[in-house]
C-alpha positions, -999 to +999 in steps of 0.1 A: +073+148-127+047+122-109+057+111-075+040+088-050+041+088-009+054+059-001+050+065+038+030+086+060+043+092+097+010+077+117+022+096+154+035+131+137+003+132+116-020+121+142-005+148+167-005+176+146-045+168+130-053+164+167-040+193+184-057+215+147-093+198+161-089+204+196-084+240+189-109+242+160-136+226+185-129+256+209-143+280+179-176+257+187-177+248+223-170+285+236-195+303+220-225+274+219-209+275+261-218+311+262-252+311+242-263+281+265-251+300+297-274+331+287-301+320+274-311+289+303-342+299+326-330+314+356-334+281+381-319+258+359-284+250+362-263+257+327-243+236+310-216+219+330-184+246+325-162+212+323-175+211+287-155+233+273-125+210+290-138+176+281-147+185+244-113+196+229-098+167+248-121+140+230-113+157+196-075+155+200-081+115+210-104+110+183-081+131+158-051+113+168-068+081+169-082+085+138-052+100+114-028+074+135-050+042+123-055+058+088-021+060+083-008+026+096-036+014+077-021+039+040+011+020+049+000-016+051-016-013+014+008+013-002+029-024-008-001-041-028-021-012-041+005+017-045+010+053-029-010+089-037+003+101-066+012+139-073+029+162-098+054+181-083+075+208-107+102+233-096+096+268-091+120+275-117+101+255-147+075+271-160 
């Protein structure tokens, strides 16, 4: 049975994606911070520790805004071009 997604919630989807991006950015930011700290010359200042806090917050905000705007555009365009179609079947049907 084919179904269409008629509306995507901008706020809820933005929240979920923003938090996922913030958490996943830590997987990249923390190791890079440690590598840069370990390889800096002795006299030079290392990378700012504030980077570990700023980068996930930036990812959260940018991820939230991107997905929220994308969902709002989808909801607006749905009335003109239709929605994403997918096929679903119940577990009992084989």
